[in-house]
C-alpha positions as CSV (number, residue, x, y, z in Angstrom):
1,X,-7.7,19.8,-14.3
2,X,-10.9,21.1,-12.7
3,X,-13.6,22.6,-15.0
4,X,-13.2,26.3,-15.5
5,X,-16.1,28.1,-13.9
6,X,-15.4,31.7,-14.9
7,X,-13.1,34.1,-16.7
8,X,-12.1,37.3,-15.0
9,X,-10.9,40.1,-17.2
10,X,-8.6,42.6,-15.4
11,X,-9.2,46.3,-15.6
12,X,-6.2,46.6,-17.9
13,X,-7.5,44.0,-20.3
14,X,-11.0,45.6,-20.3
15,X,-9.4,49.0,-21.0
16,X,-7.4,47.5,-23.8
17,X,-10.5,45.9,-25.4
18,X,-12.2,49.3,-25.4
19,X,-9.1,50.9,-26.9
20,X,-8.8,48.3,-29.6
21,X,-12.4,48.6,-30.5
22,X,-12.2,52.4,-30.7
23,X,-9.0,52.1,-32.9
24,X,-10.7,49.6,-35.2
25,X,-13.8,51.8,-35.6
26,X,-11.7,54.8,-36.4
27,X,-9.0,53.2,-38.6
28,X,-10.8,50.2,-40.2
29,X,-14.5,49.3,-40.1
30,X,-17.3,48.0,-38.0
31,X,-16.7,44.6,-39.6
32,X,-13.2,44.5,-38.1
33,X,-14.7,45.3,-34.6
34,X,-17.2,42.5,-35.0
35,X,-14.5,40.1,-36.0
36,X,-12.4,41.1,-33.0
37,X,-15.3,40.6,-30.7
38,X,-16.1,37.2,-32.3
39,X,-12.5,36.1,-31.8
40,X,-12.6,37.1,-28.1
41,X,-15.8,35.1,-27.7
42,X,-14.1,32.1,-29.4
43,X,-11.1,32.5,-27.1
44,X,-13.4,32.4,-24.1
45,X,-15.3,29.3,-25.3
46,X,-12.1,27.4,-26.2
47,X,-10.1,28.3,-23.1
48,X,-13.0,27.4,-20.8
49,X,-13.0,23.8,-22.2
50,X,-9.2,23.5,-22.8
51,X,-7.5,25.9,-20.4
52,X,-4.0,24.7,-21.3
53,X,-4.5,24.8,-25.1
54,X,-2.3,27.9,-25.5
55,X,1.5,27.7,-24.7
56,X,2.9,28.8,-21.4
57,X,5.6,31.5,-21.4
58,X,9.1,30.2,-21.0
59,X,10.1,33.2,-18.9
60,X,6.9,33.3,-16.8
61,X,5.5,29.7,-16.9
62,X,2.3,30.6,-15.0
63,X,1.2,32.9,-17.9
64,X,-0.1,31.7,-21.3
65,X,-0.4,33.6,-24.6
66,X,-3.4,33.1,-26.9
67,X,-3.1,34.6,-30.3
68,X,-6.7,35.6,-31.1
69,X,-6.0,37.4,-34.4
70,X,-2.8,38.1,-36.2
71,X,-2.8,41.5,-34.5
72,X,-3.9,40.7,-30.9
73,X,-2.9,38.3,-28.2
74,X,-4.4,37.6,-24.8
75,X,-2.2,37.0,-21.8
76,X,-3.9,34.9,-19.1
77,X,-3.2,32.7,-16.1
78,X,-4.9,29.6,-14.7
79,X,-6.0,29.9,-11.1
80,X,-7.8,26.7,-9.9
81,X,-11.2,27.0,-11.6
82,X,-10.7,30.6,-12.9
83,X,-9.0,32.0,-15.9
84,X,-7.5,35.5,-15.1
85,X,-6.9,37.6,-18.2
86,X,-4.1,40.0,-17.4
87,X,-3.8,42.0,-20.7
88,X,-4.3,42.1,-24.4
89,X,-1.4,42.8,-26.6
90,X,-2.2,44.7,-29.8
91,X,0.6,44.3,-32.3
92,X,-0.9,46.7,-34.9
93,X,-1.6,49.7,-32.7
94,X,0.8,51.7,-30.6
95,X,-0.5,51.5,-27.0
């Protein structure tokens, strides 16, 4: 597997990050926002070194799901030397 050179966040995933951070600020605390951001950064670091660490979807084998907290998951795809993040699922907030 070639070394991952970059991670591309889709517009949808970027919008969801903003929405989740807003929700966490309003309903929880700044500490929860910091934790969420820290977990996203950890995901980026881990998936850059081990792109296949997270399981592939049975229904859509080109997609992988990384659980970053018990409430959020990242859906991404490997594309040569690029990770394409399609969306973030937030299991706690209605989106």
